[in-house]
C-alpha positions as CSV (number, residue, x, y, z in Angstrom):
1,S,-20.8,-11.3,22.2
2,N,-17.8,-9.4,23.3
3,G,-15.4,-12.3,22.6
4,I,-14.7,-13.3,26.2
5,G,-14.3,-17.0,26.8
6,K,-15.3,-19.1,29.8
7,S,-11.8,-18.6,31.3
8,G,-12.3,-14.9,31.1
9,E,-9.6,-14.6,28.4
10,C,-10.5,-12.2,25.7
11,F,-10.3,-13.7,22.1
12,N,-9.8,-10.2,20.7
13,R,-6.4,-10.0,22.2
14,R,-4.2,-6.9,22.0
15,I,-0.7,-7.9,21.2
16,Y,0.7,-4.4,21.7
17,T,0.4,-1.5,24.1
18,I,0.5,2.0,22.7
19,S,1.8,4.9,24.8
20,P,1.4,7.7,25.5
21,N,-2.2,8.1,24.4
22,P,-2.9,10.9,23.8
23,A,0.5,11.3,22.2
24,F,2.3,14.6,21.7
25,S,5.5,14.0,19.7
26,V,6.3,10.3,19.9
27,I,4.2,7.1,19.9
28,N,5.8,4.1,21.6
29,I,4.7,0.6,20.6
30,A,5.7,-2.3,22.8
31,P,4.5,-5.9,23.3
32,D,1.7,-6.2,25.8
33,K,3.2,-8.0,28.8
34,K,0.2,-10.1,29.3
35,Q,0.4,-11.3,25.7
36,E,4.0,-12.3,25.4
37,R,3.2,-16.0,26.0
38,V,0.5,-15.8,23.4
39,A,2.2,-13.6,20.8
40,G,5.6,-15.4,20.8
41,N,7.5,-14.8,17.5
42,A,4.3,-13.6,15.8
43,S,4.8,-10.3,17.5
44,S,7.5,-9.2,15.1
45,I,6.3,-6.0,13.5
46,T,6.4,-6.0,9.8
47,E,4.5,-2.8,9.0
48,I,2.9,0.2,10.8
49,E,0.4,2.5,9.1
50,I,-1.0,5.7,10.5
51,I,-4.4,6.6,9.1
52,D,-6.2,9.9,9.9
53,A,-9.9,10.3,10.7
54,F,-10.8,10.6,7.0
55,G,-9.2,7.3,6.1
56,N,-6.1,8.9,4.5
57,L,-2.8,7.0,5.0
58,K,-0.4,9.6,6.6
59,R,2.5,7.3,7.2
60,K,3.7,3.8,6.3
61,I,6.8,2.3,7.9
62,K,8.1,-1.1,7.0
63,Y,10.2,-3.2,9.3
64,S,12.5,-6.1,8.5
65,G,13.9,-8.4,11.1
66,K,12.8,-9.3,14.5
67,T,11.5,-6.1,16.1
68,N,8.5,-6.2,18.4
69,S,8.7,-2.6,19.5
70,A,8.9,0.8,17.8
71,S,8.9,4.6,18.4
72,I,7.2,6.8,15.8
73,D,7.7,10.5,15.5
74,V,4.3,12.1,15.1
75,S,5.3,15.7,15.9
76,N,4.6,16.8,12.3
77,L,1.0,15.3,12.2
78,P,-1.9,17.6,13.0
79,K,-3.7,17.0,16.2
80,G,-6.7,14.7,16.0
81,M,-7.8,11.1,16.1
82,Y,-5.7,8.5,14.1
83,L,-5.8,4.8,13.6
84,L,-2.5,3.0,14.2
85,R,-2.5,-0.2,12.1
86,I,0.2,-2.7,13.1
87,S,0.9,-5.7,11.0
88,S,2.8,-8.7,12.3
89,G,2.9,-11.2,9.5
90,S,-0.7,-12.2,8.9
91,I,-1.9,-10.6,12.0
92,R,-3.2,-7.0,11.7
93,E,-4.4,-4.9,14.7
94,E,-5.8,-1.4,14.8
95,Y,-5.4,1.0,17.7
96,P,-7.1,4.4,18.0
97,V,-4.6,7.1,19.0
98,L,-5.3,10.7,19.8
99,I,-2.5,13.2,18.9
100,S,-2.6,16.4,21.0
101,K,-0.4,19.4,20.7
């Protein structure tokens, strides 16, 4: 099952959109417009982790307060595939990101 309900709404919702992807120097994280009604206040980012293809934590950024968007400088990371792990309280989502040079 791919988690799509009778209404066509996907249960495995994406709260954020990541752009650009592939990224070159900056990754922008913003609430997915379609999910604003679903995410509500739960979309405040508490932590962002960047993990490389080998499972190494390359960066960890903690946020306090009511922020639901962020820009991360990735210009000093080598090119390759990364996992962007975004925590919003008890919700944790992972997004694959390609960093190009």
